Phi, psi and omega in degrees: 000013179279143179223140174268109183275143178263145173297137185288124185284353175286350179254158189265314186229164184267332178048047183298338180296343183280343181269148180240125178275121185229166173233157181214129181274128180213125180050046178067013176246142175270111181262142182252148176200158173257139178242134177237118177244119183293155182297335182280350179290128178231003177081359184283340178220154180290134184240158177291162174230134180241121178265125186241120189246124183283174180269180181301129177079359184271177180235161178296323180295318181292318182289339175302335184288359175292346173087017179299333180296328181291323176290324178299327182298328181258326182273349177063065170226162179260138181239137177242137178236083179285159179245137178286164178280136175298135176268150188249345185291319184243356179067037184265002180090202183297141183208132174278145169280080195259350187093349174295135186217138175233122180054034178086357181266133176241133181278141179050050185294340182272355182269123180271080183287331177299311180296319179301313185292322176294316179298321179297317178295316180298321177296317179299326179294338176281342182263331186225163180274090185261135177280112182299336180278356186226055174255123188234158177222138175219153180197153182249137174061241176299329173296330174290320174298318180293324176300316179293326176297317178297321177295323179291316190263339181226050178295342177284340193264322187260141178284331179191159180224145178227117180250143180231120177056032177206133187243208176271120185295150183293339180272001186256132170265109186268119181219067183294142182270344183223158169294145178217124177301134181221139176238134181234142178237133179203137177268139182289341179254022179296116182268000181253305173245095192297143176297320176235144183061048177297126182282347189246345183191197180284163181287165186301308182289331175295320177299312182299318179294325178300309183289326175300314181293315181299318181280353181059044177279169176303141181288331182258121184276162167273119186257132176226128173271118180292148179303135179273085190275335189234141179276071181250006180077010182236147172230155186236128174245133181249132180238125181244120177254115187255181170062037176280171178300143178056036177063025179279156175224166170231134177235147183222126174253109178263118182256100179293126185072009176289144182251195184269072181209176183261117183278141178204143177278140013264009176290324179236180185287336181205175184243122179308312187302316180294317180294324177299311181294321177302321178292311180302318187294348179274345195238143175232151178266102183277002176286344183231167176284168182297317178250176180306139178297124184281129174205161182304138180293144177275000177241126181207146357284163180208112006296158184235167176242279187256348183202164170215162168247141179244120179271158179256089181279339184284338184083357179272109184292344179264010185298143176262143172258128178236141181239129181238149170279178188293343179274353180098003178278128178287130182244347179193159175209152181221150172237094186296143173268339176211159183236150352294156186257131180271132177238123176279121184259008186297336181268356181270140175283158176297144179151196182252134179229160176246122176258135181234134175226098189068232177266002177275130178230151177212145176272124181248133176255122174256120185262000000 
């Protein structure tokens, strides 16, 4: 499922200096990701966040070339490009625990990528003013399988999802709790994740029907044949299923003779990246407030000097407290025997830290 992506020729320059290579500690593993914050972001208003997931064996740097950063420059959103952990059983390179399965084998089954990706977004929300109603996820190939897993398991969290050449994996039991807008792209000549008789998950049209039915959209789609602008041997049909629950929709781009690659104009009739953002831009997650839900901080006092107390808001008596520096590196962890938990800060330098208790995160200032 690895693909070598080409830089989109509709854009002029790469501006690689704008991306930031970061690490994030999760479950005792150091996870890597690229962060892109557009120059127009100033923190004065809440902005969308787009999570971009690469395919099997790919890297965050290579997948950055889909060009989502160029759209971020004008639409003012933040984009994250996390990297999966290399799997060791078959030597296939980086792999998401996505639910994709072949002959009963699942790659990286012990890696909790759902929890990692949610934690990464929650951490990013402590650094930037993120609009909770506009958190999106997209992925290609195995990243498409991972996108569908997130839609299945965290339909409450994402405003919309877009999968490309990756469906719902055969090892995954999909039981979404809410309707979630979903857009899928698939080529009929895909030789890696087949359009029909998919070896790793359900077929393309079966996937679309699953989400249409789940969202309770109209059974009959609005069909549009996109203009055949380029002599690339491919044609594109767009199917729009409207009137779903909670204003959800399902969209499907069927690329006749399309293969396992990333389409972009002028090589092809249209550009995946642009269509993904156009789809995302239509949808908001009304299950949450626009900004972070306000509730009492579990860390007090804040700002702090020599000590803090950490409350247990989750109700989980086995909860772990983790402390990260502003770069995302974990510097300490505690397992309290009683709550609230006292933390001596005398050994900490002045600055900004991130405290995590389960999925709750807070920015702490030590003065």
